[in-house]
N, C-alpha and C positions, 0 to 999 in steps of 0.2 A: 313883758312879764305877765301882763293881764291875759294875753293870748295863750301863753303856756298854761296858766291856771285853768282857763276854760277848756283847753284841749285835754287836760288831765281829768277834769270832771266828766267829760262827755261819755267815755266808755262805761263808767259806773252808772250814769243816768240811763244809758241804753240797756244795760244789764238789768237794773232794777225795774225799768219799764216792762221789759220782757217777762220778768218773773211775776209782776203784778198781773199782766195779761194772762199768763198761764194759770195763776191762782184763781182768777175770775172764771176762766174757761173750764176749769176742773169741776166747777159746781153748776155749770149750765150746759144745756144740750148743744149739739153741733150746729143747729140751725138758729141759734140765738144771734140776732143781728148785731147786738152790742159787743158780744164776744168776738165775732168775726171782724168787726170794724176795728176793735182794739188790736187784735193780732195783725191786721193789715197795716195799721199805723206803725207798730213796732218793727215789723219785717221790712217795710219800705224805708224806714229810717236807717235800718242796718244796711240796706242796699246803697243808700246815698252817702252814708257817713262812715261805713266800715268796709266798703267793697269798691264800687265804681270810682270813688274819689281817690283811692289808693293806686289804682291802675292808670287812670286817665286824668290828665294828658301825659303823665310822666313816662308811660310805656311807649309813647310815640318816639320812634328813632328819627330825629330830625336830621341827623348826619348821613345815615346810610339808607334810610327809607324803611318802610314797614314798622314793625314793633319790636322793641327789646324783649328778649325772652326770659332772662334770668335775673332774679332779685333775691337779695338776702332776706332774712327774717324781718329786718327792720327797714326794708325797702331801699337798699342801695344796689345799683346795677353791679353785677359781678360776672366774671368769666368772659368767654369769647363771644357770647351772644349769637351762636348759631341759630338759624331760623328754619323751623319746620313748617311746611305748608298747613298742617293741621292747626298749629298755634296761631299762625298769621291769620288764617281764615276765621278762627274763633274770635280773635280780637275785632276783626271787621264786623262779624255778626253782632257781637255785644254792643259795639258803638252804633251800629245801624238801628238796633232795637232800642237802645237808650235814647237815640235821637228822636224816635217816635214817642216814647213814653215821657221824655223830659225835654221838649223842644226849646225850653227857655235856656238850656245849657248850650253855649255856642260852639263847643269844640267836639261834640260827639260826631256829627256828620262830617266835618272836615277830617277828623281822625280816621273815619272809615274810608273816606276817599283816598287818603294818604296810604292806607293799607292796600287798597285795591290796586293802586299804581305799582306797588312793589310786587304784588302777585303777577300782574300783567307783564311788567317790564323785566323782572328778574327771575321769576319762578316758572313761568310758562316756557316750554321747550319750543322755540321758534322753528326748529328743524323738523321734529317728529310729532309735535303736539303733546298735550297733556302737561300736568304740573309735576315738576320734580319734588321729591319728598323733602330733601334737606339741602340747604345752602349755608354758606357762612354769612357773617353779618352784612357784607357788601353785596351778597347775592351770587357768589360763585358757587357752582354746584359741588357738593362734597362727594367723597368717594362712593361709588355705587355698590351698595351691599344688599339691596332689597329689604323686604320686611317693613314693619311699621316704623322703626326708628332709624333705619339706615337711609342711604341715598336711593337712587332709582325712582321708580314710580309705583304707585299702588292705587287701587280703587278707593280705599279709605280716605287718602289724602285728597284725591280729586273730588270725592263726594263732599268733603268739607269746603272745598273751593266753590262748588256749585251752591252749597248752603249759604255761604257768605255773600256771594255775588248776587244771588236772588234777593237776599235780605237787604243788601245795599240798594238794589234797584227799587225795592218796595219803599225804602225811605227817601230816595233821592230822585227817582225818575231817570237816572242816567242809563240810557239805552245801550251805551257801549259796555257797561257792566253786565246787563242782561244778555247781550250778544255773546259775551265771553262765557257766561254760564251755559248758554245754548251750545256753544262750540265745545265746551268740556263734556256736556251730556252726550253729544254726538261722537266725541272721541271715545268715551267709555262704551258707547253702543257699538262702535266699530271694533274695538280691541278687547275690551274687558268682558262684555256681555257674552254669556254662553247660550246660543240659540237652541241648543239641543237639550241640555239638562237644566237650563234656566239659572238665574242668579248671575253672579259676577266673579271672575277670577280676581284674586287680590293682588298678588305680586306680579309686576310687569317689567319687562326689559325696557330700555330706552325707546325702542321703536314701537312699544305697545304690545309686543308679543307676550302672552302669558308664560310665566316661568314654570316649567314642569318639575315635578318632584322626581328625582332620580336616586339611585343607590348611594350617590355621593353626598346627598343632603343629610346632615346629622339628624338622628331620630328625634331630637328635642326641638328641632326647628319647625316653624309653621309654614315655611316656603313651599308652595305648590298645593297647599290646602285651600279650600273655600272655608269661610268662617262666619261666625255670628256677628262679630264686631263690625266688620265692613258692611255686612248685610243690613244691620239695624240702622247704620248711619247713611247708607244709600237710601233706605226708606225715608229717613228724616230729610235728607237733601232733596229727594224728589217731591216730598210733601211741600217743602218751602218753594221749590221751583214751580210746582203746579199752581200755586196760589197766584203767581204773576204771569205764568205762561201756560195757559190751558191747552197744551198741545196733545193730540190724541196718543202719540207714542209715549209721552211722559206719563200720561194716565195709565197706559197699558203696563209700563214698567213699575209704576207705583203700586198698582194692584197686584202685579206679579210678585213683587217683593213682600207685600202684605200676606198673601196666601202662602208663599214659601216659608216665611218666618213662622207664621201662625201654625201651619200644618206639618212642617218638616223639622224646623229647627227647635221648636218647643216639644220636648219629649213627654210621654204620658205622665211622668211624675210631676211635671209642672215646672221644669227649669230648662234652660237653653243648653243644647249640645254646643260645645265651643268650636270644634273643627270637624271638617268633612273632606272626604275625597271629592274629586271633581264631579262624580256622579251622585253625590250626596249620601255616601255611606259614612256613618259616624266614626270618628276616631276615638278609640277607647283603649285604655290600659288596665281596665278594672279586673280582667282575668289574668293579669301578669303577676309577677312576684312583687313583694313589698318594696324591694329595691328599685324595680322598674317603675312602679307607681310613683315612688318618691322622686325619681328622676324626671318623669314625664307629666306630673300631675297638672301642670299649667295648661296642658293640651286637652284635659278632660275633667277638670274640677268643676264645681258649681260656683259660678261667679254671681253672688247675690246682687251686687250693684247692677250688673248688666240685666239680670232678670227683671228687677223691678223698674228699671229704666225702659225696657222693652215693652212692658205693660202699657206705659204711657205712650210710647211711640206708635204702637199698634192702634191705639184708640185715636190718636191724632191723625194718622193716615186714613183711617176709616171715616173720620169726620170730614176731612178735606176732600175725600173722594165722594162724599155725599151718599154713602151707602145707607139705605133705609133699614132700620131694625136689624142691625148687624149683630145679632145675638151671639154668633159663634166667636167673633173677635172679642166681644165683651167677656165671654166665658173664659177664653184663653188668657186674656189680660188679668182677670180676677184670679185665675189659677196660678199664674206667675207671681202675683202679689201675695197670695195666701201661702204659697210654698215658701216664699222668702221670709214672711213674717214668722211662720211656724218653725222654720229651721235656721234662719240666719239673723234673727233679731235678738239683741241682748235685753231680755225682759227686766233685768234688775237695774241696769244703768241707762239703757237706751243705746241706740246706735246699731247699724248693720255691720256684721262681720264681713271680712273680705272673701273668704272661700271655705267651702266644705267639700266633702268627698263621700261617695257611696262605695264603701269597701264591700266586696262580695261576701265576706265572712262576718260582717257586723250588721246588727239591726239598725235601721235608720241611717241618718247622715252623721258624719264626724266633722267637726269644725277643725280644719287643718291650718287656718290662718285667722287668728282672732283679732287682728288689728282692724281698724275701721277707717279706711281712706275717705278723704273729703268728698269725692265725687259721688260715691255710693250713698252717703248721707243726704246729699242734695237731691239725688234722683229718688231716693226713698221718700223723702219729705213731700216732694211734688206728687208722687203717685198715691201716697196715703190720703192726702186731701181729696184727690180726684175720686178715689174709691169711697171715701166718706160721703161725698156728695151723691154718688151713684147708688150706694148701698148704706143709707143712714141707719138702718136697723139690723145690720149684719152682726152676728155674734162676736166677730173679732173686734168690733168697736173701733173702726178705722180712725175716727176723729180723736179718740183718746190716745191712740198710738201716734197720730200726727202731732199732738201736743207734747207727748213724751219725746218724740224725735226732735222737735224744735227745741225743747228744753236741753236735750243732749247737745245739739249743735251750738246752742247759745253758751253752754257751759264748757264744752270740751273741744269745739272746732273753731269757733270765731275767736280771733285774737283781739280782745278788747283793748289791748295796750297799743299794738302797732297796726292793727287793722287787717282786714281780709281774713281768710281761713287758713288754719294749719293744714298741712298735707294729710294729716291723720289725727285721729282722736287722741288727745293727750292723757286720757284715762289709761290707755294701753301703751302709748308711746310718748312719754314725757319729753323725749329729746326732739320731738316735732316743734317744740317752742322755738328752737333755734335753727330749724331746717329752712330751706329756701321757700320763699313765698311764691316765687314764680320760676318756672323752667319750661322746657319745650313741651312737657306734658301737662303743665298746670297754668292755665290762664283764668279768665273770668267766666268762661262759658257755662259749665255745669251749675255753679252756684247762682249765677245771675239768671239763667233760664229758669231754674227751679223757683227762686224767690219771686221773680217777676210774674211767673205763672200763678203762683200762690196768692200774691197781692190781688191780681185780677179776679181770681176765683173767690177770694174772701170779700171782695168789694165788687160784686157783680153789677154790670151795666146793661139794662134792658131797653134803654132809649136809643132808637135808631136816629141816624143823622137826617137832616132835612134833604129832601129830594133835590137833585141838581136842576137848574133852570137855564133857559136860553141856550139850548144845544143848537149849534150851528156848524156848518161845514164850509171849507174853502179849499182851493187848489184843484189841479186837474190831474197831472201825472201822479202826484202824491196828495191824497186827501188828508186834510188836517181838521179834526173835530175840536170845537171850542165850547166851553160852557162856563157859567158863573160858579164861583167857589161855594160849596155847601158849608153848613155849620153843624156842629155836634156838641153835646153837653160835656164831652171829655176829650177823647183823642181821635179826631178824624184822620184816617191814614191815606184815603184816596178813593178811587173810583173803579168799579168793575164795568166793563163795556160788553155789550151784547149785540149780536147780529141775528135778527129774527128769533130772539129769545135765548140764543145760545151764547155763553160767555166766550169772548174772543181775546180778552186782555185785561190788564190792570195798569193804572198809572196813579202816582200820588199828585200829579200835576193837573191843571185844568185844560189840558189839550192832549190829543193823541193822534199820531200820524200813522197812516196805513197806505200801502201801495194801492193805487186805483186800478184794480183788476176787473176785467169784464164780468166775472162771476159776482161782483159786488152790486152790479146794477140792479136796482129795484129792491135791494135789501133795506130792511128797517133797522136802524141803529138806535139803541137806548142805553142809558147809563144809570147806575145806582151808586150812591155814596156808601162807603163802608168805614166802620170805626175799628179800633184796636181789638175789641172783643168780638168782632165779626158781625155786629148788627148792621143790616143793610137798610138803606132808605127805600121809600117807594120808588117806583121806576119813573124816569124822566119822560117827558113828552118825546115821541119818536120823530126822527127825520128819515127821509127816504133818499138813498144814494142814487 
């Protein structure tokens, strides 16, 4: 009985704490350390007590492997529990990142490992390669229909597999997971990458052949088109992969996707075109009849959530590539953000609308879907704080909008009774209170990525880890490097390795194996410790191979 009383009081305490933080922040500038620290405390508490704890470990499917997909509003497993590669990968990613942020919780890393096993053993096509999109609970491949939610294979799903496997390697040092990520990248390179027009084909047959759009494909279908959604998440996946595998081709593809999205997918008005022909001609129904537009608007509407998410992903990729003074990417990211704020933000209540449309006979944009899905709110919150820190004196006052958006999420998106986030804002859709908390398109990824990024940004860490010491080598056919564990004031995540000053790898362990090739002879190897916020230690003493 005592436990139940404490549980009943907890959501109210969180809500009040959040409102107090917002009240204080409303009267102080964005750079006030006390305001930022208070917001960080509130948001991290929500992560721990209203998000991660609801999903894990209960979402781990101990019977069939992987993660359960579908939960009722009050967290009861429901339905057949089909498993999509995107959802499974997102759970792996969340557990891997949570293991780094909260190493004292003993089930995050084993849960991620459990998920990787299901991807590898059940969802990877052992005949033709690549990950299937959809399987049943036991891992049997479902009917092949193509597209995002059907069976078959697609670039989007395989991108998320890379994203998850790279994150798991970063947290665990499990080289078999990294090797599977590399294998998936090479499979996409062979089958999905377009060497002529660049970018990636989205829908793929079982053998990897891109599915062509024919006259038999319904006009409302996206099959055969290239698209922004797979493109931005390939960008994200390659960013994660490049952090742990600094391969020249990964860098080339990461930069290719950055330029393609920035310069082709973002149109002059400042929003993403959703679909394209294979040679990157925009798909548009704007000049069609009202009936045709109504029928096809999902192919060429303005998706505010994707726009503001892409602003962040572009800047993340530019940062990971180490592009100096990348003013062009920053300008496009800001343009995406500003267009979203000016056209898709509810200034009265808060929250980002789902969709708008530029009708040719109307001035400005028309909101055609004023609901507010959960993931767009998460992405918007993350990008608003990012822009507030880059442009603290901008007339849009990003930090004030960030506070308003957090207040909206706290009031209309977070379920303070049952935990986690409603699928949509209950100011517009009250029935979301009893909608599913989890399904194949809703896991913990968007909201956890957003809030964990925000906590790190609100609580900056500028202290670098201590430089690694006692670097040694052993072995002949295979060289094994060893060193003493470094220390850090917060979250040490591992070590970057360098050959003659050029990064060649990452490991979270205190050892690193590499084939003893003749070209290595005479090379100088050094390492640097790195923490969760990217601070690197001084370089270690060098050893010569």
